[in-house]
C-alpha positions as CSV (number, residue, x, y, z in Angstrom):
1,X,0.0,0.0,0.0
2,X,1.5,3.3,-1.1
3,X,0.9,6.3,1.1
4,X,1.4,9.8,-0.4
5,X,2.6,12.2,2.1
6,X,2.4,16.0,1.9
7,X,5.6,17.9,1.9
8,X,4.6,20.1,4.8
9,X,3.9,16.9,6.9
10,X,7.3,15.5,6.1
11,X,8.9,18.9,7.0
12,X,6.9,18.9,10.3
13,X,8.0,15.4,11.1
14,X,11.7,16.2,10.5
15,X,11.4,19.4,12.5
16,X,9.9,17.3,15.4
17,X,12.8,14.8,15.2
18,X,15.3,17.8,15.3
19,X,13.6,19.3,18.3
20,X,13.5,15.9,20.1
21,X,17.2,15.4,19.4
22,X,18.1,18.8,20.7
23,X,16.0,18.2,23.8
24,X,17.7,14.9,24.5
25,X,21.1,16.3,24.0
26,X,20.4,19.1,26.5
27,X,19.0,16.7,29.0
28,X,22.0,14.4,28.6
29,X,24.4,17.3,29.1
30,X,22.5,18.5,32.2
31,X,22.6,15.0,33.7
32,X,26.2,14.3,32.9
33,X,27.4,17.6,34.1
34,X,25.7,17.1,37.4
35,X,27.5,13.8,38.1
36,X,30.2,13.7,40.7
37,X,33.5,12.1,39.5
38,X,32.8,9.1,41.7
39,X,29.3,8.6,40.2
40,X,30.6,9.1,36.7
41,X,33.3,6.5,37.2
42,X,30.9,4.0,38.7
43,X,28.5,4.5,35.7
44,X,31.5,4.1,33.3
45,X,32.6,0.9,35.1
46,X,29.1,-0.5,34.9
47,X,28.9,0.2,31.2
48,X,32.3,-1.6,30.7
49,X,31.2,-4.6,32.8
50,X,27.9,-4.9,30.8
51,X,29.7,-4.6,27.5
52,X,32.3,-7.3,28.5
53,X,29.5,-9.7,29.5
54,X,27.7,-9.5,26.1
55,X,28.6,-12.2,23.7
56,X,30.3,-11.1,20.5
57,X,27.5,-12.9,18.5
58,X,24.9,-10.8,20.2
59,X,26.7,-7.5,19.5
60,X,27.1,-8.5,15.8
61,X,23.4,-9.3,15.6
62,X,22.4,-6.0,17.1
63,X,24.8,-4.2,14.7
64,X,23.3,-6.0,11.7
65,X,19.8,-5.2,12.9
66,X,20.7,-1.5,13.3
67,X,22.3,-1.3,9.9
68,X,19.3,-2.9,8.3
69,X,17.0,-0.5,10.1
70,X,19.1,2.5,8.9
71,X,19.1,1.3,5.3
72,X,15.3,0.8,5.3
73,X,14.8,4.2,6.8
74,X,17.0,5.9,4.2
75,X,15.1,4.1,1.4
76,X,11.8,5.4,2.8
77,X,13.1,8.9,3.2
78,X,14.5,8.8,-0.3
79,X,11.1,7.7,-1.7
80,X,9.4,10.4,0.3
81,X,11.7,13.0,-1.1
82,X,11.1,11.8,-4.7
83,X,7.3,11.8,-4.3
84,X,7.2,15.3,-2.8
85,X,9.3,17.2,-5.4
C-alpha cells in the first residue's frame, strides 16, 4: 500500500525529530554535568562490565539489525523525497 505524504507533513516530522534530538542532547548534558567524579566513574565501570558480558555474536546481531533499520529508513526517506518534489 502506497501512502502519499504531503511535503509540509514531512517537514513537520523532520522538525519534530530535530527538536527531540536537541532536547535529548540538552537533558543528557545536564545529567552528565551534574554527576560527581565518583558517580561518573561508577557508571562508566558498569557500562564496561555490561559490555564485557555481552557475547560477540549478540553484538554483531544488534549491529546488523541496526544497519538494516538505517538502510530501510534511508530508502523510505528517499522515496518520500522523490514523491514530494
